[in-house]
C-alpha positions, -999 to 999 in steps of 0.1 A, spaced: 140 695 -371 136 658 -379 98 661 -377 98 690 -402 121 670 -426 99 639 -424 68 660 -430 83 673 -462 99 641 -473 90 607 -459 124 594 -470 140 615 -442 130 587 -418 159 567 -432 183 591 -416 164 596 -384 176 583 -350 160 552 -336 140 574 -312 121 590 -341 116 557 -359 96 545 -328 74 576 -328 41 563 -341 26 596 -352 59 607 -370 61 573 -388 25 576 -399 31 611 -413 61 598 -432 43 567 -445 14 589 -457 38 611 -475 60 583 -489 47 548 -482 81 531 -488 95 550 -458 77 522 -438 109 501 -442 127 523 -417 100 522 -390 108 504 -358 102 467 -354 72 475 -331 56 498 -357 61 472 -384 38 450 -362 12 478 -359 -18 470 -380 -28 506 -387 6 517 -398 11 486 -419 -23 491 -437 -16 527 -444 17 517 -460 4 486 -479 -27 504 -492 -5 531 -507 23 508 -519 17 470 -519 54 462 -518 55 474 -482 41 440 -472 76 426 -473 86 450 -444 56 441 -422 61 417 -393 55 381 -401 22 382 -381 9 411 -401 21 397 -434 -6 371 -430 -32 395 -418 -26 421 -446 -25 393 -472 -59 380 -460 -72 416 -460 -60 423 -495 -77 392 -509 -110 405 -498 -129 436 -509 -111 468 -503 -124 473 -468 -110 460 -435 -128 427 -435 -103 407 -414 -119 395 -382 -102 402 -349 -100 364 -345 -76 362 -374 -56 392 -364 -47 382 -328 -42 345 -329 
């Protein structure tokens, strides 16, 4: 039921149990549907580069909900051309 609600409306993640907020695939579906639903993702997923980039590419304000480590990475990425140009060295220091 939660998965169906989230697929139709990313905002449904706000009302989902913690278990669902940790489900990477479900959160990605929600974020692709409504980028700002990223704010309700689990702490671990806010530190997941792929999830964060999907959210930030769609809605730049999502950067404020990224983990501190990814805030730096995504900022570096966004200052470059619109491709993932950040080296692994910068990402995993």
